[in-house]
N, C-alpha and C positions, 0 to 999 in steps of 0.2 A: 910793588910790581916792577918787572924788569923787561927789557926787550933783548932777546938774543938774535944776532945777525949773522949770516955766514961771511966769511972773508971777502972783502970787495964788494958788499951789498950796496946797490944803488940807493937803498933805503936809509943808509946810516945819516946822511944829512938831514932827511927828513924827520927822523928820531930824534936827533939833536935839536932840530928847530921846535920840536914838541917838549923839550924840556929833559930828555933822557941823556944821561951822560957817563961816560966811563969812571969820571972821578967820583960820582955819588954812588956807583954800582948799580945803576938802573939801565946801563947800556952795556953790552958786552958780547962776547964770542956766543954762538948759538948752543954750542954743547956745554959751555961752562955755565951758562944760565941755565940750561936744561936741567944738570945735574944737581942745581941748588934749589930748584923749584918744586912747589907742592902741586901746582897745576901748570900743565905745559899745553898751551894751545898753539896747535901747528897750522901755521897760516903761510904756507909756502906752496909753490907750484905742484900741480900733479906729479910732474915729472920727477921733481926734487924728492918730493915724498916716496915715491916708488924706489928711488936710487938710495936715499939716505934714512929710511925708517930703521933699518938694522944700528946704525950708529947712534939714532936718538934713542932706540929703546935701551941700547946698552947702558947709557949713562943716566938713565931715570932713578931718581932717588926712589927708595923703597916706599911703596905706597902712593907715589905721585900719581895724580890723574891726568889722563890724556884728553885734551878737547880737539874737536875736529870742526871745522867749518862748513866741509862738505863730505860727501859719503865715498869719495874716491879710494881713500886708504883701505876702507873696510873692504870694498870690491878688489881691491888689489890683492889684499892678503888672502881673501878667500880663493881668488883666481891661481895664486901661486902656492896655495896650500900652507900658508903661514898663518899666524894668528898673533892678537894683541898679547903682550907679555903678561904672565900670570901676576897677580896681586896689584894690578892696575886697574882702576876704573875708567871707563871711557864715557865722555859726555859728547854728544854729536847736537850742533845746531845747524841743520843742513836745509835752509829754505830753497825751495825750488826757483830756478833762474832760468830766464829764457836765453837761448843761445847755446 
């Protein structure tokens, strides 16, 4: 398992505090980690998903599965006429939350 973070992410210190490190390859740049992963779980803000999904989709390893924690990206893709990339399964765990 590895955590990929965007440059300057405020989550880097928290990831390191939980044992993820660049030295052992469990912490790295978000697109580099994505390119090496068989399962990519997208846990970023809705606005970031809307802005960066083309970059993420472009580096996916063949056959990698995309994991979603909410349905925003699905709705965004439908609204914009886009779709998930061919050849990649999608898993969604989207509990209903208040607020």
